[in-house]
C-alpha positions, -999 to 999 in steps of 0.1 A, spaced: 0 0 0 28 25 9 46 18 -23 14 24 -43 8 57 -25 45 67 -32 41 59 -69 9 79 -70 26 109 -53 54 106 -79 28 107 -106 13 139 -91 47 155 -89 54 147 -126 24 169 -136 31 201 -156 29 224 -126 60 206 -111 78 202 -144 111 216 -130 111 187 -105 109 160 -131 145 149 -128 143 147 -90 109 129 -87 123 96 -99 148 96 -70 121 103 -43 119 78 -15 101 78 18 131 96 34 129 125 9 118 159 21 95 181 1 108 211 19 145 204 20 151 182 -10 125 196 -35 125 231 -19 87 234 -18 73 267 -7 39 272 10 20 278 -23 34 246 -38 24 227 -7 -11 241 -8 -14 231 -45 -1 196 -37 -27 192 -9 -54 200 -35 -39 175 -60 -36 148 -33 -72 153 -22 -84 149 -58 -61 119 -65 -71 100 -33 -107 112 -29 -107 128 5 -109 163 20 -85 176 46 -95 200 74 -72 229 80 -65 218 115 -53 184 103 -25 199 82 8 206 98 40 217 80 59 188 96 40 162 75 55 177 44 90 173 57 94 136 50 75 118 23 69 89 48 49 113 70 28 124 41 21 87 32 11 81 68 -14 110 66 -28 97 32 -32 62 46 -50 76 76 -74 96 55 -81 67 32 -88 45 62 -112 71 76 -130 74 42 -134 36 40 -148 34 75 -174 62 69 
């Protein structure tokens, strides 16, 4: 499941709006940092949140989102897994 989510995240990051990251995306792992490795700013993170919500079919509440979860890809995958589980239980 985690690998599937990672592959879907890579697919999102291969989209046109992140074209400058194309070379770096293939190297992403769970230990990669969106902030330190890909140098994401707050607007890019907000855009990514919208794309993740669309891709995985859930909505995030503002109070659920913390900057820390965008530090490591592994933390973002944890969040996505949690939201998918919540959606499936509803």
